[in-house]
C-alpha positions in Angstrom: -61.3 -41.9 76.8 -64.4 -43.7 78.0 -64.1 -47.4 79.0 -66.9 -49.8 78.1 -70.1 -49.6 80.1 -71.2 -52.3 82.5 -73.8 -53.6 80.1 -71.3 -53.7 77.2 -69.0 -55.9 79.3 -71.9 -58.0 80.3 -73.1 -58.5 76.7 -69.6 -59.5 75.7 -69.5 -62.2 78.3 -66.5 -60.6 80.1 -68.0 -61.9 83.4 -67.8 -65.6 82.7 -64.9 -67.2 84.5 -63.8 -70.9 84.7 -65.3 -73.7 86.7 -64.7 -73.5 90.4 -62.4 -76.5 90.4 -60.0 -74.6 88.1 -59.9 -71.4 90.0 -56.9 -69.7 91.5 -57.7 -68.5 95.0 -55.7 -65.3 94.4 -58.6 -64.2 92.1 -61.0 -64.1 95.0 -61.1 -60.3 95.2 -62.3 -60.2 91.6 -65.0 -62.8 91.9 -68.7 -61.7 92.4 -70.3 -65.1 92.9 -70.4 -68.8 91.9 -73.2 -69.9 89.6 -73.7 -73.6 88.7 -70.1 -74.3 89.5 -68.8 -71.5 87.4 -67.2 -68.3 88.9 -68.7 -65.0 87.9 -66.2 -62.1 87.6 -67.2 -58.8 89.3 -67.5 -56.4 86.4 -67.2 -53.4 88.7 -63.7 -54.6 89.5 -63.1 -55.2 85.8 -64.0 -51.6 85.1 -61.7 -50.3 87.8 -58.8 -52.4 86.6 -59.5 -51.6 83.0 -59.3 -47.8 83.7 -55.8 -48.3 85.3 -54.7 -50.4 82.3 -56.0 -47.8 79.9 -54.1 -45.0 81.7 -50.9 -47.1 81.6 -51.2 -48.0 77.9 -51.9 -44.4 76.9 -48.9 -43.1 78.9 -46.5 -45.6 77.4 -47.7 -44.9 73.9 -47.4 -41.1 74.5 -43.8 -41.6 75.6 -43.1 -43.2 72.2 -42.3 -46.6 73.5 -43.7 -49.9 72.2 -46.3 -52.2 73.6 -46.1 -55.8 72.4 -49.4 -57.7 71.9 -49.2 -61.4 72.8 -52.1 -63.8 72.0 -51.4 -67.2 70.5 -54.8 -68.7 71.2 -56.8 -69.5 68.1 -59.8 -67.3 69.0 -57.6 -64.3 69.8 -55.1 -64.3 67.0 -56.9 -62.4 64.3 -58.4 -59.9 66.8 -55.1 -59.1 68.4 -53.1 -59.0 65.2 -55.6 -56.5 63.6 -55.5 -54.4 66.7 -51.7 -54.3 66.9 -51.3 -53.4 63.2 -53.8 -50.6 63.6 -51.5 -48.8 66.0 -48.2 -50.1 64.5 -47.3 -52.1 67.5 -45.3 -55.4 67.5 -47.3 -58.6 68.0 -46.9 -62.4 68.5 -49.9 -64.4 67.5 -48.5 -67.7 66.2 -46.0 -69.1 68.7 -44.0 -67.7 71.5 -40.4 -68.7 70.9 -38.4 -69.4 74.1 -36.0 -66.5 74.6 -38.0 -64.1 72.4 -37.1 -61.3 74.8 -34.4 -62.7 77.1 -32.4 -63.6 73.9 -33.6 -60.7 71.9 -30.3 -60.4 69.9 -31.0 -63.7 68.3 -34.5 -62.8 67.4 -33.2 -59.6 65.8 -30.9 -61.7 63.6 -33.8 -63.8 62.5 -35.8 -60.7 61.7 -32.9 -59.3 59.6 -32.6 -62.6 57.8 -36.3 -62.5 56.9 -36.0 -58.9 55.7 -32.9 -59.8 53.6 -34.7 -62.7 51.9 -37.7 -60.5 51.2 -35.5 -57.8 49.7 -33.6 -60.3 47.5 -36.9 -61.8 46.3 -38.2 -58.3 45.4 -35.2 -56.6 43.8 -34.4 -59.4 41.4 -30.9 -60.1 42.8 -31.6 -63.9 42.8 -31.1 -64.3 39.0 -28.2 -66.7 39.5 -30.0 -69.2 41.8 -32.0 -72.1 40.6 -35.8 -72.3 40.8 -35.5 -74.9 43.6 -33.2 -72.6 45.6 -35.6 -69.7 45.1 -38.5 -71.8 46.2 -36.7 -72.8 49.4 -35.9 -69.2 50.2 -39.6 -68.3 49.6 -40.7 -71.1 52.0 -38.1 -70.0 54.6 -39.3 -66.4 54.3 -43.0 -67.5 54.8 -42.1 -69.6 57.8 -40.1 -66.7 59.4 -42.8 -64.2 58.6 -45.5 -66.4 60.3 -43.5 -66.6 63.6 -41.7 -63.3 63.8 -43.3 -61.1 61.2 -45.0 -59.1 63.8 -41.7 -58.0 65.3 -40.2 -56.7 62.0 -40.2 -53.0 63.2 -39.1 -53.8 66.8 -35.6 -52.4 67.2 -35.4 -52.8 71.0 -37.3 -54.5 73.8 -40.8 -53.2 74.3 -41.7 -51.1 77.3 -44.7 -53.4 78.0 -46.7 -56.4 77.0 -50.4 -56.7 76.5 -51.3 -60.4 77.0 -54.5 -62.3 76.5 -54.5 -65.2 78.9 -51.4 -65.3 81.2 -52.0 -69.0 81.9 -51.6 -69.8 78.2 -48.8 -67.3 77.7 -46.8 -68.2 80.7 -43.5 -68.1 78.8 -44.0 -64.5 77.7 -45.1 -63.5 81.2 -42.0 -65.2 82.8 -39.6 -63.5 80.4 -41.2 -60.0 80.9 -41.0 -60.4 84.7 -37.4 -61.5 84.4 -36.5 -58.4 82.4 -38.7 -56.0 84.4 -40.9 -55.3 81.4 -44.4 -54.1 82.5 -47.4 -56.2 81.8 -51.1 -55.4 81.0 -53.1 -58.6 80.8 -56.5 -60.2 80.7 -56.6 -62.4 83.7 -59.3 -65.1 84.1 -60.3 -66.9 87.3 -57.7 -69.7 86.8 -54.7 -67.3 87.0 -52.7 -65.3 89.5 -53.4 -61.6 89.0 -50.4 -60.8 91.3 -48.0 -61.7 88.4 -49.3 -58.8 86.3 -48.7 -55.1 86.8 -52.1 -54.1 85.4 -54.4 -57.2 85.6 -57.8 -57.0 83.9 -60.1 -59.6 85.4 -62.0 -60.9 82.4 -63.1 -63.9 80.4 -60.0 -64.6 78.2 -61.6 -67.5 76.2 -64.6 -65.9 74.4 -63.8 -63.9 71.3 -66.3 -61.1 72.2 -64.7 -60.6 75.6 -61.2 -60.6 74.1 -62.2 -58.1 71.4 -63.9 -55.6 73.8 -60.9 -55.5 76.1 -58.3 -55.5 73.3 -60.1 -52.7 71.4 -60.3 -50.7 74.6 -56.5 -51.0 75.2 -55.9 -50.2 71.5 -58.1 -47.1 71.7 -56.0 -45.9 74.7 -52.8 -46.5 72.7 -54.2 -44.5 69.8 -55.0 -41.7 72.1 -51.5 -41.7 73.5 -50.0 -41.6 70.0 -52.3 -38.7 69.1 -51.2 -36.8 72.2 -47.5 -37.5 71.3 -48.1 -36.2 67.8 -49.8 -33.1 69.0 -46.9 -32.4 71.5 -44.4 -32.7 68.7 -46.3 -30.3 66.5 -46.5 -27.8 69.3 -42.8 -28.1 70.0 -41.9 -27.6 66.3 -44.3 -24.6 66.1 -42.6 -23.1 69.2 -39.1 -23.5 67.8 -39.9 -22.3 64.3 
């Protein structure tokens, strides 16, 4: 697949970093210059890193493993949730619960609880409960769905995380590193790219920048899933 052209990244504002006083010196190799106290990201390096990230995402998707999308910043939530749902990948866009991966068994219990409540509300098996009790269950289901609804189809730990802003999502990053789960992430000038397996130097605050990078990773995942489907079809054809 083709990654975005230089001008497309430029138009999306991918090159705008943070003010110099907020910078992380480890981002130096990815910074082109400083303009009016703001660091400008080298889009040539962004393109190189994005190609590596795209290849990683496509390979993981092709293997049949999951990539979890993580973005709880207001300007990223809708973009990331829509992208994750388009490729049937898990996502966290409301709040990262401590232990979401390091204590995955507990999260799975909460997911099952949410699914059980949903099933009871749908199949009419709550005829014996009062209206108040039913309302309480509906509220609990809504609350659980908001926080962990994006994990409803996740039966095991994901193979990788795609993170928008590792500075903001430091808990998710820390848990993934502890468990040896690979990371693909947008890394702005205030963060340490060395903490990420596949860092993508980019503006992680502007919605246009978030969208162009997220859409590119999602397109790579779609390509990987299509390749997996084609491989399965070929295998079935050969054995029939």
